[in-house]
RODO-2510 file (C-alpha; in nm, 4 decimals, decimal comma):
residues 310
     n   res          X          Y          Z
     1     x    10,5002    11,9653    12,2494
     2     x    10,2719    11,8514    11,9395
     3     x    10,0867    12,0730    11,7253
     4     x     9,8077    12,0405    11,9134
     5     x     9,4176    12,0585    11,7741
     6     x     9,4038    12,2861    11,4442
     7     x     9,1324    12,3715    11,1981
     8     x     9,1132    12,1453    10,8879
     9     x     9,3192    12,3071    10,7126
    10     x     9,6195    12,3503    10,9411
    11     x     9,5762    11,9689    11,0121
    12     x     9,5708    11,8823    10,6337
    13     x     9,9095    12,1292    10,6062
    14     x    10,1043    11,9308    10,8623
    15     x    10,0163    11,5922    10,6829
    16     x    10,1197    11,6901    10,3958
    17     x    10,5080    11,8545    10,5720
    18     x    10,5737    11,5088    10,7235
    19     x    10,4613    11,2902    10,4297
    20     x    10,6877    11,5295    10,2412
    21     x    10,9943    11,4668    10,4903
    22     x    10,9704    11,0915    10,4826
    23     x    10,9056    11,0936    10,1301
    24     x    11,2717    10,9534    10,0956
    25     x    11,3755    10,7036    10,3597
    26     x    11,5656    10,7336    10,6421
    27     x    11,8699    10,5488    10,5787
    28     x    11,8619    10,6608    10,1881
    29     x    11,8855    10,9983    10,3157
    30     x    12,1887    11,0012    10,5176
    31     x    12,3711    10,7902    10,2874
    32     x    12,3069    11,0357    10,0349
    33     x    12,4481    11,2885    10,2388
    34     x    12,7292    11,0862    10,3401
    35     x    12,8245    11,0389     9,9492
    36     x    12,8683    11,4435     9,9446
    37     x    13,1906    11,3487    10,1029
    38     x    13,3106    11,1223     9,9055
    39     x    13,4987    11,3631     9,6763
    40     x    13,7167    11,2154     9,3974
    41     x    14,0938    11,2909     9,3234
    42     x    14,1273    11,5196     8,9991
    43     x    14,4526    11,4885     8,8229
    44     x    14,6867    11,7605     8,9827
    45     x    14,7836    11,7386     9,3410
    46     x    14,5498    11,8281     9,6314
    47     x    14,2464    11,8817     9,3874
    48     x    13,8989    11,7006     9,4188
    49     x    13,5916    11,7174     9,2556
    50     x    13,2415    11,6677     9,3153
    51     x    13,0384    11,5467     9,0091
    52     x    12,6993    11,7345     8,8951
    53     x    12,4124    11,6168     9,0125
    54     x    12,2000    11,6572     8,6931
    55     x    11,8584    11,4965     8,8193
    56     x    11,8366    11,7057     9,1982
    57     x    11,5314    11,8853     9,1985
    58     x    11,7574    12,1534     9,4227
    59     x    11,8345    12,4850     9,2244
    60     x    12,1501    12,5903     9,4650
    61     x    12,3904    12,4223     9,6840
    62     x    12,3283    12,4543    10,0731
    63     x    12,5790    12,6121    10,2280
    64     x    12,6186    12,3438    10,4874
    65     x    12,7348    12,0857    10,2358
    66     x    12,9902    12,3348    10,0924
    67     x    13,1386    12,3492    10,4123
    68     x    13,1113    11,9620    10,5383
    69     x    13,2952    11,8901    10,1933
    70     x    13,5655    12,1933    10,2285
    71     x    13,6379    12,0310    10,5462
    72     x    13,7200    11,6237    10,4225
    73     x    13,9097    11,8062    10,1050
    74     x    14,1294    11,9771    10,3785
    75     x    14,1441    11,6744    10,5951
    76     x    14,2558    11,4463    10,3111
    77     x    14,5854    11,6050    10,3178
    78     x    14,6388    11,6663    10,6746
    79     x    14,8101    11,3396    10,8959
    80     x    14,5276    11,1355    11,0681
    81     x    14,6094    11,2216    11,3866
    82     x    14,5146    11,5927    11,3932
    83     x    14,1970    11,6931    11,4345
    84     x    13,9714    11,9760    11,2862
    85     x    13,9527    12,2902    11,5293
    86     x    13,8686    12,5774    11,3700
    87     x    13,6887    12,6509    10,9904
    88     x    13,6494    13,0103    10,8993
    89     x    13,4296    12,9946    10,5578
    90     x    13,2919    13,2994    10,2978
    91     x    13,0155    13,2483    10,0873
    92     x    13,0778    13,3771     9,7415
    93     x    12,8800    13,3031     9,5215
    94     x    12,5546    13,0723     9,4644
    95     x    12,6769    12,7270     9,3813
    96     x    12,4288    12,4547     9,1237
    97     x    12,3909    12,1042     9,1936
    98     x    12,4008    12,0677     8,8173
    99     x    12,7253    12,1778     8,7889
   100     x    13,0712    12,0158     8,9444
   101     x    13,2392    12,1224     9,2213
   102     x    13,6677    12,1665     9,2198
   103     x    13,8109    12,1760     9,5301
   104     x    14,1709    12,2813     9,5122
   105     x    14,3525    12,2360     9,8696
   106     x    14,6366    12,5106     9,9694
   107     x    14,8996    12,3197    10,2290
   108     x    14,9750    12,6723    10,4037
   109     x    15,1530    12,5263    10,6894
   110     x    15,2369    12,2427    10,8515
   111     x    15,4283    12,2150    11,2132
   112     x    15,4602    11,9226    11,4798
   113     x    15,0987    12,0473    11,6316
   114     x    14,8846    12,2536    11,3689
   115     x    14,8487    12,2531    11,0191
   116     x    14,6656    12,4867    10,8235
   117     x    14,4840    12,4497    10,4856
   118     x    14,2932    12,6395    10,2489
   119     x    14,0214    12,5160    10,0381
   120     x    13,9019    12,7641     9,7616
   121     x    13,6233    12,6092     9,5908
   122     x    13,5500    12,6563     9,1796
   123     x    13,2155    12,5907     8,9998
   124     x    13,2680    12,6893     8,5766
   125     x    13,5415    12,8607     8,6629
   126     x    13,4091    13,0730     8,9033
   127     x    13,5439    13,1063     9,2865
   128     x    13,2269    13,0570     9,4594
   129     x    13,3613    12,9674     9,8570
   130     x    13,6568    12,9587    10,0551
   131     x    13,7764    12,8406    10,3478
   132     x    14,0418    12,7986    10,5709
   133     x    14,1280    12,5115    10,8241
   134     x    14,3233    12,4120    11,1361
   135     x    14,3997    12,1008    11,2425
   136     x    14,5419    12,0146    11,5645
   137     x    14,7128    11,7228    11,7578
   138     x    14,4820    11,6688    12,0765
   139     x    14,6784    11,8083    12,3590
   140     x    14,5577    11,8141    12,7179
   141     x    14,5284    12,1443    12,9257
   142     x    14,3104    12,3973    13,0969
   143     x    13,9393    12,3279    13,0550
   144     x    13,5949    12,5070    13,1175
   145     x    13,3432    12,5774    12,9385
   146     x    12,9820    12,7207    12,9306
   147     x    12,7264    12,5670    13,1084
   148     x    12,4594    12,4788    12,8214
   149     x    12,1125    12,6700    12,9797
   150     x    11,7836    12,5484    13,1196
   151     x    11,6293    12,4012    12,7766
   152     x    11,3512    12,1460    12,7204
   153     x    11,4087    11,8114    12,6292
   154     x    11,3528    11,7238    12,2554
   155     x    11,0691    11,5114    12,3494
   156     x    10,8924    11,8595    12,4746
   157     x    10,9635    12,1103    12,1297
   158     x    10,7931    12,0719    11,8037
   159     x    10,8831    11,8776    11,5268
   160     x    11,0669    12,0271    11,3027
   161     x    10,7528    11,9162    11,0290
   162     x    10,4888    12,1136    11,2233
   163     x    10,6853    12,4011    11,2963
   164     x    10,7355    12,4578    10,9414
   165     x    10,3718    12,3851    10,8494
   166     x    10,2123    12,6416    11,1401
   167     x    10,4732    12,8815    11,0405
   168     x    10,2458    13,1686    10,8948
   169     x    10,2643    13,3111    10,5293
   170     x    10,2965    12,9254    10,4367
   171     x    10,2367    12,8051    10,0810
   172     x    10,2350    12,5319     9,8881
   173     x    10,5246    12,6293     9,7159
   174     x    10,7483    12,6748    10,0833
   175     x    10,5871    12,3642    10,1860
   176     x    10,7341    12,1947     9,9526
   177     x    11,1116    12,3603     9,9453
   178     x    11,0993    12,3327    10,3119
   179     x    10,9784    11,9837    10,4419
   180     x    11,2492    11,8400    10,1515
   181     x    11,3705    11,5112    10,3209
   182     x    11,6964    11,5884    10,5649
   183     x    11,9304    11,3637    10,7195
   184     x    11,8709    11,4825    11,0396
   185     x    11,5240    11,4228    11,3045
   186     x    11,5119    11,7827    11,4198
   187     x    11,2939    11,9410    11,7531
   188     x    11,2510    12,2919    11,7627
   189     x    11,1652    12,5832    12,0181
   190     x    11,0963    12,9204    11,9015
   191     x    10,9547    13,2310    12,1153
   192     x    10,6580    13,3744    11,9977
   193     x    10,7220    13,6479    11,7622
   194     x    10,5606    13,9240    12,0256
   195     x    10,8623    13,8881    12,2797
   196     x    11,0801    13,9840    11,9816
   197     x    11,3736    13,7639    12,1542
   198     x    11,7006    13,6463    12,0161
   199     x    11,7562    13,3034    12,1251
   200     x    11,6037    13,0021    11,9605
   201     x    11,7196    12,6575    11,9700
   202     x    11,6850    12,3496    11,7967
   203     x    11,7722    11,9319    11,8965
   204     x    11,9092    11,7148    11,6452
   205     x    11,9895    11,3755    11,5628
   206     x    12,0830    11,1643    11,2915
   207     x    11,8214    10,9493    11,1223
   208     x    12,0638    10,6871    11,0269
   209     x    12,4231    10,5442    11,1214
   210     x    12,7425    10,6074    11,0262
   211     x    12,9309    10,4770    11,2886
   212     x    13,2095    10,6672    11,5098
   213     x    13,4955    10,7755    11,2158
   214     x    13,5607    11,1332    11,4513
   215     x    13,6190    11,3041    11,0722
   216     x    13,2585    11,1938    10,9770
   217     x    13,0559    11,2629    11,2587
   218     x    13,2232    11,6326    11,2320
   219     x    13,1183    11,6545    10,8857
   220     x    12,7957    11,5902    10,9420
   221     x    12,7980    11,8279    11,2545
   222     x    12,9262    12,1154    11,0532
   223     x    12,6515    12,0392    10,7662
   224     x    12,4081    12,0739    11,0260
   225     x    12,5378    12,3994    11,1380
   226     x    12,4181    12,6494    10,8565
   227     x    12,0633    12,4750    10,9493
   228     x    11,8765    12,7851    11,1262
   229     x    12,1017    12,9835    11,2310
   230     x    12,0474    13,2857    11,0425
   231     x    11,7144    13,3117    11,1027
   232     x    11,8665    13,4383    11,4426
   233     x    11,8580    13,7788    11,3040
   234     x    11,5224    13,7804    11,2270
   235     x    11,3527    13,6822    11,5368
   236     x    11,3740    14,0493    11,7198
   237     x    11,1956    14,1820    11,3924
   238     x    10,9302    13,9686    11,4308
   239     x    11,0579    13,8043    11,0537
   240     x    11,1027    13,4416    10,9322
   241     x    11,1972    13,2641    10,6320
   242     x    10,8412    13,2557    10,4721
   243     x    10,8250    13,6696    10,4962
   244     x    10,7069    13,8472    10,1834
   245     x    10,9958    14,0546    10,0905
   246     x    11,2581    13,9538    10,3123
   247     x    11,5786    13,8167    10,0665
   248     x    11,8726    13,6605    10,3074
   249     x    12,1922    13,4213    10,2791
   250     x    12,4810    13,3564    10,4673
   251     x    12,8280    13,5607    10,3585
   252     x    13,0500    13,3842    10,6212
   253     x    13,0877    13,1090    10,8525
   254     x    13,2967    12,9918    11,1510
   255     x    13,2971    12,7263    11,3680
   256     x    13,5134    12,6161    11,6466
   257     x    13,5332    12,2345    11,7002
   258     x    13,5825    12,1545    12,1038
   259     x    13,5055    11,8117    12,1709
   260     x    13,4191    11,4858    12,0021
   261     x    13,0696    11,3998    11,8987
   262     x    12,8199    11,1144    11,7671
   263     x    12,5695    11,3005    11,5232
   264     x    12,3666    10,9881    11,6131
   265     x    12,2559    11,0808    11,9405
   266     x    12,0649    11,4019    12,0207
   267     x    12,2516    11,7442    12,0335
   268     x    12,1038    12,0660    12,0223
   269     x    12,2193    12,3881    11,8554
   270     x    12,1573    12,7523    12,0965
   271     x    12,1193    13,0061    11,8864
   272     x    12,1253    13,4058    11,9183
   273     x    12,1673    13,7254    11,7486
   274     x    12,3193    14,0156    11,8866
   275     x    12,3157    14,2489    11,6210
   276     x    12,1521    14,3569    11,3012
   277     x    12,2345    14,6863    11,0699
   278     x    12,3815    14,7766    10,7102
   279     x    12,1112    14,4855    10,6107
   280     x    12,3721    14,2173    10,7509
   281     x    12,2830    14,0243    11,0714
   282     x    12,5298    13,8178    11,3539
   283     x    12,4670    13,5063    11,4672
   284     x    12,6461    13,3038    11,7458
   285     x    12,5737    12,9476    11,7879
   286     x    12,6730    12,6886    12,1016
   287     x    12,6345    12,3234    12,0393
   288     x    12,5784    12,0800    12,3349
   289     x    12,5689    11,7094    12,4008
   290     x    12,2104    11,6393    12,5292
   291     x    12,4542    11,5705    12,8858
   292     x    12,5617    11,9529    12,8481
   293     x    12,9128    11,8801    12,7370
   294     x    12,9626    12,1729    12,4916
   295     x    13,0775    12,0450    12,1345
   296     x    13,1497    12,3391    11,9354
   297     x    13,0861    12,7377    11,8864
   298     x    12,9667    12,8758    11,5785
   299     x    12,9168    13,2592    11,4133
   300     x    12,7436    13,3414    11,0784
   301     x    12,7291    13,6836    10,9363
   302     x    12,4050    13,6819    10,6982
   303     x    12,2679    13,9095    10,4146
   304     x    11,9576    14,0108    10,5646
   305     x    11,7532    14,2816    10,3264
   306     x    11,3784    14,3532    10,3722
   307     x    11,1282    14,5396    10,1833
   308     x    10,7671    14,5673    10,3561
   309     x    10,4993    14,4950    10,0853
   310     x    10,3385    14,8129     9,9888
***
């Protein structure tokens, strides 16, 4: 699916979005995200630091970044044969790129099969995020999965930059913000607003190579798991990121890892929302490999405050 024929203004916006997305070479973008996971050991045991990024043009830290970094910090304190199988996290305060992040890992439990870790993230002395992660030695047993729905392949979905450029209420500021370079190639399918549907999906494929390290691939997967999920609870109300009067942010995030993944290959994030109320929305996601294997499940609750313009 392509953007089709549009008036000159929309075509110019599409070209602008593509240029912004491609302004950083793909390999360089992937390498920059990989470096996010190179946490520096602190002097104290089980503490790590991610240094300040004083020259960044981003005001706030992306939630998927701190989820993935905390996963890496926790994994550094666990025997390598134990794999991450679940995480539960709370976003408490917005983090800033221009100040260092401090990760404190608490070794809550170590058993023969499972280990549990708690990660508290501080910035400028304040707790901004916490995460609990569980690790397990692989143990074959009963197996079943929810089958992958009937979906369009990535080649028939809208390129993410076109999807952004065609969004309503798009101005230059939003276009600049939403079209920023990303480590993933993305293809989106979203139903028309008039359908008031709750389900949409997005295909992802890393734009470079990171090899077969299972932990690094799961870190990139957790990074991607915060992309677009909260918008599921906006769908039935005809809202999106560009809607005037809408404020939204993630409150908590839970993720379960079921199978290995190579994020260099296409995988699809099928997202849905079962409820909104009390200025919150609950969002569910299933992540599948292109062959239909379920690799992860995600649940996120977000804050949704909407005041219609007068």
